[in-house]
Each structure stands twice: as structure tokens, then as C-alpha cells.
SEGUVEX-612929 format. One line per 8 residues: number of its first residue (from 1); for each residue x, y, z of N, C-alpha, C, O. Coordinates in nm, 3 decimals. Example, Ala and Ser with C-alpha at 12.3 -4.5 7.8 and 13.67 -1.06 7.14 Angstrom:
# residues 2
1	1.319 -0.569 0.780 1.230 -0.450 0.780 1.320 -0.330 0.780 1.424 -0.332 0.846; 1.285 -0.225 0.708 1.367 -0.106 0.714 1.290 0.003 0.787 1.341 0.114 0.804;
This chain:
# residues 155
1	-3.307 4.213 1.076 -3.215 4.162 0.977 -3.286 4.051 0.898 -3.350 3.963 0.956; -3.273 4.057 0.768 -3.339 3.957 0.684 -3.268 3.823 0.693 -3.150 3.816 0.730; -3.341 3.716 0.659 -3.281 3.583 0.661 -3.164 3.573 0.564 -3.063 3.510 0.594; -3.179 3.635 0.448 -3.072 3.628 0.348 -2.946 3.699 0.399 -2.835 3.649 0.381; -2.964 3.813 0.463 -2.849 3.887 0.516 -2.782 3.808 0.628 -2.660 3.801 0.635; -2.863 3.750 0.716 -2.809 3.668 0.826 -2.732 3.548 0.770 -2.624 3.516 0.818; -2.789 3.483 0.669 -2.722 3.368 0.607 -2.589 3.411 0.545 -2.488 3.342 0.559; -2.590 3.524 0.477 -2.468 3.575 0.414 -2.360 3.603 0.520 -2.243 3.573 0.499;
9	-2.399 3.660 0.633 -2.304 3.688 0.741 -2.245 3.559 0.798 -2.126 3.553 0.828; -2.329 3.457 0.814 -2.280 3.329 0.866 -2.180 3.266 0.770 -2.076 3.214 0.812; -2.211 3.269 0.641 -2.120 3.212 0.542 -1.989 3.291 0.539 -1.881 3.232 0.530; -1.997 3.423 0.548 -1.876 3.504 0.551 -1.792 3.474 0.674 -1.669 3.472 0.668; -1.858 3.450 0.786 -1.786 3.425 0.911 -1.720 3.288 0.914 -1.605 3.275 0.955; -1.794 3.183 0.872 -1.748 3.046 0.887 -1.705 2.979 0.756 -1.644 2.872 0.758; -1.736 3.040 0.645 -1.715 2.976 0.516 -1.572 2.937 0.486 -1.546 2.826 0.438; -1.478 3.027 0.513 -1.339 2.997 0.482 -1.290 2.876 0.561 -1.219 2.791 0.508;
17	-1.329 2.868 0.687 -1.289 2.755 0.771 -1.343 2.624 0.714 -1.270 2.526 0.703; -1.471 2.622 0.678 -1.535 2.502 0.625 -1.469 2.463 0.493 -1.436 2.346 0.472; -1.449 2.560 0.405 -1.395 2.530 0.273 -1.252 2.478 0.281 -1.217 2.383 0.211; -1.169 2.539 0.365 -1.030 2.493 0.379 -1.022 2.353 0.440 -0.940 2.271 0.398; -1.106 2.326 0.538 -1.106 2.191 0.596 -1.152 2.089 0.492 -1.095 1.981 0.481; -1.255 2.124 0.417 -1.302 2.034 0.311 -1.192 2.010 0.207 -1.174 1.898 0.160; -1.119 2.115 0.172 -1.010 2.101 0.076 -0.897 2.016 0.133 -0.840 1.933 0.063; -0.866 2.036 0.260 -0.761 1.956 0.323 -0.798 1.809 0.325 -0.711 1.722 0.314;
25	-0.926 1.780 0.337 -0.971 1.640 0.342 -0.986 1.579 0.203 -0.948 1.464 0.182; -1.040 1.654 0.109 -1.070 1.595 -0.023 -0.956 1.614 -0.123 -0.941 1.534 -0.215; -0.876 1.720 -0.106 -0.768 1.756 -0.197 -0.820 1.784 -0.338 -0.750 1.761 -0.437; -0.942 1.833 -0.346 -1.003 1.859 -0.477 -1.097 1.978 -0.462 -1.188 1.975 -0.379; -1.075 2.082 -0.541 -1.151 2.206 -0.525 -1.301 2.185 -0.546 -1.381 2.232 -0.465; -1.339 2.115 -0.652 -1.482 2.097 -0.679 -1.549 2.015 -0.568 -1.661 2.045 -0.528; -1.480 1.913 -0.518 -1.536 1.835 -0.407 -1.551 1.921 -0.282 -1.650 1.909 -0.211; -1.453 2.006 -0.256 -1.463 2.091 -0.137 -1.576 2.191 -0.151 -1.640 2.226 -0.052;
33	-1.603 2.236 -0.273 -1.717 2.326 -0.295 -1.849 2.252 -0.273 -1.943 2.308 -0.217; -1.856 2.126 -0.317 -1.977 2.046 -0.293 -1.999 2.025 -0.143 -2.112 2.038 -0.094; -1.893 1.993 -0.072 -1.903 1.974 0.073 -1.945 2.104 0.140 -2.031 2.104 0.229; -1.887 2.215 0.098 -1.920 2.347 0.151 -2.072 2.372 0.140 -2.136 2.411 0.237; -2.126 2.348 0.022 -2.270 2.370 0.001 -2.355 2.279 0.089 -2.454 2.322 0.147; -2.315 2.153 0.099 -2.391 2.059 0.180 -2.385 2.097 0.328 -2.486 2.093 0.398; -2.268 2.135 0.375 -2.252 2.174 0.515 -2.340 2.294 0.548 -2.408 2.295 0.651; -2.340 2.395 0.463 -2.420 2.513 0.494 -2.570 2.488 0.474 -2.652 2.550 0.542;
41	-2.606 2.399 0.385 -2.748 2.362 0.373 -2.795 2.299 0.504 -2.903 2.329 0.554; -2.712 2.211 0.560 -2.745 2.148 0.689 -2.740 2.250 0.803 -2.825 2.249 0.892; -2.641 2.338 0.798 -2.625 2.439 0.903 -2.750 2.525 0.916 -2.798 2.550 1.027; -2.804 2.571 0.803 -2.920 2.660 0.809 -3.045 2.587 0.856 -3.138 2.650 0.907; -3.049 2.457 0.840 -3.162 2.378 0.893 -3.150 2.359 1.045 -3.251 2.344 1.113; -3.028 2.360 1.098 -3.005 2.332 1.240 -2.956 2.451 1.320 -2.932 2.439 1.440; -2.940 2.566 1.257 -2.880 2.681 1.322 -2.948 2.720 1.453 -2.880 2.761 1.547; -3.078 2.708 1.461 -3.151 2.747 1.581 -3.112 2.668 1.705 -3.127 2.716 1.817;
49	-3.061 2.546 1.686 -3.022 2.462 1.799 -2.879 2.490 1.846 -2.836 2.436 1.948; -2.807 2.574 1.774 -2.668 2.604 1.808 -2.665 2.733 1.889 -2.695 2.840 1.837; -2.628 2.721 2.016 -2.647 2.833 2.108 -2.528 2.927 2.127 -2.542 3.028 2.195; -2.413 2.896 2.070 -2.298 2.986 2.086 -2.207 2.972 1.964 -2.220 2.877 1.886; -2.115 3.067 1.949 -2.020 3.059 1.838 -1.930 2.937 1.850 -1.897 2.873 1.750; -1.892 2.904 1.972 -1.809 2.784 1.994 -1.885 2.659 1.949 -1.828 2.571 1.885; -2.012 2.653 1.982 -2.096 2.540 1.942 -2.112 2.537 1.790 -2.106 2.430 1.730; -2.133 2.653 1.729 -2.146 2.661 1.583 -2.019 2.611 1.515 -2.025 2.532 1.421;
57	-1.903 2.658 1.563 -1.776 2.619 1.502 -1.754 2.469 1.514 -1.719 2.403 1.415; -1.776 2.413 1.631 -1.758 2.269 1.650 -1.856 2.190 1.563 -1.819 2.089 1.503; -1.980 2.237 1.556 -2.081 2.170 1.473 -2.041 2.174 1.326 -2.051 2.073 1.256; -1.996 2.290 1.279 -1.955 2.303 1.139 -1.836 2.213 1.107 -1.831 2.153 1.000; -1.741 2.204 1.196 -1.625 2.118 1.172 -1.668 1.972 1.170 -1.626 1.896 1.082; -1.751 1.932 1.267 -1.796 1.792 1.271 -1.878 1.759 1.146 -1.862 1.652 1.088; -1.963 1.850 1.104 -2.044 1.830 0.985 -1.955 1.821 0.860 -1.978 1.738 0.773; -1.854 1.906 0.853 -1.760 1.903 0.740 -1.687 1.769 0.736 -1.671 1.709 0.629;
65	-1.642 1.721 0.852 -1.576 1.591 0.857 -1.670 1.480 0.810 -1.631 1.392 0.733; -1.794 1.484 0.858 -1.891 1.382 0.819 -1.920 1.387 0.668 -1.923 1.283 0.603; -1.939 1.505 0.615 -1.969 1.518 0.471 -1.851 1.473 0.385 -1.870 1.409 0.282; -1.729 1.507 0.427 -1.613 1.461 0.349 -1.596 1.311 0.361 -1.558 1.246 0.264; -1.623 1.254 0.478 -1.616 1.108 0.492 -1.713 1.040 0.397 -1.678 0.942 0.332; -1.835 1.092 0.389 -1.936 1.035 0.299 -1.890 1.045 0.154 -1.900 0.949 0.078; -1.840 1.160 0.117 -1.793 1.181 -0.020 -1.676 1.088 -0.052 -1.674 1.025 -0.158; -1.580 1.080 0.037 -1.460 1.001 0.011 -1.486 0.851 0.013 -1.408 0.774 -0.042;
73	-1.596 0.809 0.075 -1.630 0.667 0.080 -1.708 0.621 -0.043 -1.730 0.501 -0.061; -1.751 0.715 -0.126 -1.830 0.680 -0.245 -1.748 0.590 -0.338 -1.630 0.617 -0.361; -1.809 0.484 -0.391 -1.734 0.390 -0.476 -1.671 0.456 -0.599 -1.559 0.422 -0.637; -1.740 0.548 -0.661 -1.687 0.614 -0.780 -1.565 0.699 -0.749 -1.483 0.726 -0.837; -1.553 0.742 -0.624 -1.445 0.830 -0.581 -1.308 0.763 -0.591 -1.207 0.832 -0.613; -1.302 0.633 -0.576 -1.175 0.563 -0.576 -1.107 0.565 -0.713 -0.988 0.536 -0.723; -1.180 0.600 -0.816 -1.125 0.598 -0.951 -1.091 0.736 -1.005 -1.048 0.747 -1.120; -1.109 0.839 -0.926 -1.081 0.975 -0.973 -0.938 1.014 -0.937 -0.893 0.988 -0.825;
81	-0.865 1.077 -1.029 -0.733 1.128 -0.994 -0.746 1.251 -0.904 -0.847 1.322 -0.910; -0.646 1.275 -0.822 -0.649 1.392 -0.733 -0.611 1.517 -0.809 -0.518 1.516 -0.891; -0.682 1.623 -0.782 -0.652 1.752 -0.844 -0.587 1.839 -0.738 -0.649 1.866 -0.635; -0.467 1.883 -0.760 -0.392 1.958 -0.660 -0.403 2.110 -0.680 -0.321 2.185 -0.628; -0.503 2.154 -0.754 -0.516 2.297 -0.782 -0.541 2.375 -0.654 -0.641 2.355 -0.586; -0.450 2.464 -0.622 -0.459 2.539 -0.496 -0.466 2.689 -0.517 -0.466 2.765 -0.419; -0.472 2.734 -0.640 -0.460 2.878 -0.664 -0.565 2.960 -0.592 -0.537 3.072 -0.549; -0.685 2.907 -0.578 -0.790 2.983 -0.512 -0.786 2.967 -0.361 -0.834 3.054 -0.288;
89	-0.730 2.857 -0.313 -0.740 2.823 -0.172 -0.632 2.886 -0.085 -0.658 2.921 0.030; -0.512 2.899 -0.139 -0.399 2.933 -0.054 -0.316 3.045 -0.119 -0.291 3.042 -0.239; -0.274 3.141 -0.039 -0.188 3.247 -0.093 -0.057 3.186 -0.147 -0.012 3.084 -0.096; 0.003 3.247 -0.248 0.123 3.191 -0.311 0.235 3.158 -0.213 0.302 3.055 -0.228; 0.256 3.241 -0.113 0.366 3.218 -0.019 0.343 3.098 0.073 0.436 3.052 0.138; 0.220 3.049 0.080 0.188 2.935 0.166 0.167 2.805 0.087 0.146 2.700 0.147; 0.173 2.811 -0.045 0.136 2.695 -0.127 0.225 2.574 -0.107 0.176 2.462 -0.099; 0.356 2.594 -0.100 0.446 2.480 -0.085 0.415 2.403 0.043 0.407 2.280 0.043;
97	0.397 2.476 0.152 0.366 2.411 0.280 0.229 2.344 0.274 0.213 2.233 0.324; 0.130 2.412 0.213 -0.004 2.354 0.207 -0.007 2.231 0.117 -0.078 2.134 0.147; 0.069 2.233 0.008 0.078 2.114 -0.078 0.137 1.997 -0.001 0.094 1.882 -0.017; 0.236 2.027 0.084 0.296 1.921 0.167 0.193 1.866 0.265 0.190 1.745 0.289; 0.110 1.953 0.322 0.005 1.905 0.413 -0.095 1.818 0.337 -0.136 1.714 0.387; -0.133 1.860 0.217 -0.230 1.782 0.138 -0.175 1.647 0.097 -0.253 1.555 0.070; -0.043 1.633 0.091 0.018 1.505 0.054 0.019 1.406 0.170 0.046 1.287 0.149; -0.010 1.452 0.290 -0.013 1.362 0.407 -0.131 1.266 0.397 -0.231 1.298 0.333;
105	-0.120 1.150 0.460 -0.238 1.061 0.470 -0.352 1.135 0.541 -0.328 1.223 0.624; -0.475 1.099 0.508 -0.593 1.172 0.556 -0.596 1.196 0.707 -0.620 1.311 0.746; -0.573 1.097 0.794 -0.581 1.129 0.938 -0.476 1.232 0.980 -0.503 1.319 1.063; -0.356 1.223 0.923 -0.251 1.318 0.958 -0.290 1.458 0.913 -0.281 1.553 0.991; -0.334 1.471 0.788 -0.364 1.606 0.738 -0.485 1.667 0.808 -0.490 1.788 0.829; -0.584 1.583 0.845 -0.699 1.637 0.917 -0.657 1.684 1.056 -0.696 1.793 1.099; -0.578 1.603 1.126 -0.532 1.641 1.259 -0.445 1.767 1.252 -0.460 1.858 1.333; -0.353 1.771 1.155 -0.266 1.888 1.139 -0.350 2.013 1.110 -0.325 2.119 1.168;
113	-0.448 2.000 1.023 -0.532 2.116 0.990 -0.610 2.165 1.113 -0.610 2.285 1.143; -0.676 2.074 1.183 -0.755 2.114 1.298 -0.668 2.174 1.409 -0.708 2.271 1.474; -0.552 2.117 1.431 -0.464 2.162 1.539 -0.394 2.294 1.505 -0.398 2.388 1.583; -0.331 2.299 1.388 -0.249 2.416 1.355 -0.326 2.529 1.286 -0.298 2.646 1.311; -0.421 2.496 1.202 -0.494 2.601 1.130 -0.614 2.650 1.211 -0.635 2.770 1.225; -0.693 2.556 1.266 -0.813 2.595 1.339 -0.787 2.621 1.488 -0.871 2.680 1.555; -0.671 2.578 1.540 -0.633 2.610 1.677 -0.697 2.524 1.784 -0.704 2.565 1.900; -0.744 2.405 1.748 -0.803 2.317 1.848 -0.693 2.247 1.927 -0.583 2.225 1.877;
121	-0.725 2.212 2.052 -0.632 2.137 2.135 -0.634 1.990 2.092 -0.721 1.949 2.015; -0.538 1.913 2.141 -0.533 1.771 2.109 -0.663 1.703 2.153 -0.718 1.621 2.080; -0.711 1.737 2.272 -0.835 1.676 2.322 -0.953 1.710 2.233 -1.038 1.624 2.206; -0.960 1.834 2.186 -1.069 1.875 2.098 -1.060 1.806 1.961 -1.161 1.765 1.905; -0.938 1.795 1.908 -0.920 1.725 1.780 -0.963 1.579 1.795 -1.029 1.524 1.708; -0.924 1.518 1.906 -0.962 1.378 1.931 -1.114 1.363 1.934 -1.169 1.269 1.876; -1.181 1.454 2.001 -1.327 1.447 2.010 -1.390 1.467 1.872 -1.484 1.397 1.836; -1.340 1.563 1.796 -1.395 1.590 1.663 -1.374 1.474 1.567 -1.459 1.445 1.483;
129	-1.257 1.408 1.579 -1.225 1.300 1.486 -1.268 1.163 1.536 -1.256 1.064 1.464; -1.317 1.157 1.659 -1.358 1.028 1.715 -1.241 0.936 1.741 -1.250 0.815 1.719; -1.130 0.992 1.787 -1.009 0.915 1.811 -0.961 0.941 1.954 -1.009 1.032 2.020; -0.866 0.860 1.999 -0.806 0.881 2.131 -0.701 0.991 2.122 -0.643 1.014 2.017; -0.679 1.059 2.234 -0.581 1.167 2.237 -0.442 1.118 2.198 -0.370 1.187 2.125; -0.404 1.002 2.244 -0.273 0.947 2.209 -0.259 0.924 2.059 -0.152 0.943 2.002; -0.367 0.882 1.997 -0.366 0.862 1.853 -0.348 0.994 1.781 -0.271 1.003 1.685; -0.417 1.096 1.827 -0.404 1.230 1.766 -0.261 1.281 1.783 -0.204 1.337 1.690;
137	-0.203 1.262 1.902 -0.065 1.304 1.924 0.029 1.233 1.828 0.123 1.293 1.775; 0.005 1.104 1.804 0.088 1.028 1.708 0.071 1.083 1.568 0.169 1.101 1.496; -0.055 1.110 1.527 -0.080 1.165 1.394 -0.009 1.298 1.377 0.052 1.324 1.273; -0.017 1.383 1.479 0.048 1.514 1.471 0.200 1.499 1.463 0.264 1.567 1.384; 0.257 1.412 1.544 0.401 1.391 1.544 0.448 1.335 1.410 0.544 1.385 1.351; 0.380 1.233 1.362 0.417 1.174 1.233 0.394 1.273 1.118 0.473 1.279 1.024; 0.286 1.349 1.129 0.259 1.451 1.028 0.368 1.556 1.024 0.414 1.595 0.916; 0.411 1.603 1.141 0.520 1.703 1.148 0.648 1.646 1.089 0.719 1.713 1.013;
145	0.679 1.519 1.124 0.800 1.455 1.072 0.796 1.446 0.920 0.895 1.476 0.852; 0.683 1.406 0.866 0.669 1.395 0.720 0.675 1.531 0.653 0.736 1.546 0.547; 0.612 1.630 0.716 0.617 1.766 0.661 0.760 1.818 0.659 0.804 1.876 0.560; 0.832 1.798 0.768 0.971 1.846 0.774 1.055 1.779 0.665 1.132 1.846 0.597; 1.039 1.648 0.649 1.115 1.576 0.546 1.077 1.624 0.407 1.163 1.644 0.322; 0.948 1.641 0.385 0.899 1.685 0.254 0.947 1.825 0.219 0.990 1.850 0.106; 0.940 1.915 0.315 0.979 2.055 0.289 1.130 2.071 0.277 1.178 2.166 0.214; 1.207 1.977 0.336 1.352 1.978 0.320 1.393 1.910 0.190 1.507 1.922 0.146;
153	1.297 1.837 0.130 1.327 1.767 0.004 1.375 1.626 0.023 1.430 1.567 -0.070; 1.356 1.568 0.143 1.402 1.432 0.170 1.310 1.325 0.114 1.349 1.209 0.106; 1.187 1.362 0.075 1.092 1.262 0.025 1.078 1.273 -0.123 1.002 1.197 -0.184;
């Protein structure tokens, strides 16, 4: 198998997960595309050290979190308006719920995404986010409460 074909297969397998997590964190399509490219550039440099699919997935999520943190901490970033364009990211029937998730504060939306979309346990989310399990449980609980209120129209 050629390197290009192998790379294409890896992007097809993991790309959607990386891109959606980047979008959930940045709330901006172009930023999530930039993060996507950076994550996969790093992935292909380190792929040989990743010995299983579980390890690859965890590495890709951690790398995506790190890249979005770097992007979001940039001084110029604080002055950009948020772009809520979701047409490419989410099917029409899921947009209202996904918009509500994107409106959550960053720790809540990251925890909600990792737990509900990616299927990680509370302990795994805590390890990925560098937080305590109790903190992640609080983020998830508060995130669910805010989502319920938002989707009912209370906010």
C-alpha cells in the first residue's frame, strides 16, 4: 500500500472525529479546518509510535484539544466574531441541538462532545481534558441543564 493511500485511509477513518471536535471547540469552520490540517500533519509525523486504534484515537483527540487551545489563546482571536455556519458540519435534523451545544461555554461543550459524541467515559474525558472526574461530571451536568433549557426555549 502506498503512503498516499495509507494517509487517505487514515484521514477517512479519523477525519470526521477530528473535524467535529475542532468545530465544537472553535465554533468556526475555517478554524476547524486549520486545526484539522495541523492535527493530521502532526499525526503523520508520529503515526509510527501509535500502536493501536485506541491509542491513535486518544492521540488524535489530545492533539486536537492542544491545537484548538493554541488557536483560541492567540491574541488576535479575541477580536474575531464567531461564525455559526454549520451547513457542512451537521445534518439539518441535528442542527438545532448542535447549535445549542456550540453555545455552551468551552469546557462544557468539549466535555459534552467527548462524552456523548465520541463515547468516552467520564474518567477518559477527565484524562483527555486534564481535569478531575468530579469536574467533568459537573461540566456534563451543567451542560445538560443548559442544553435542556436552551432547547425548550427557556434561555
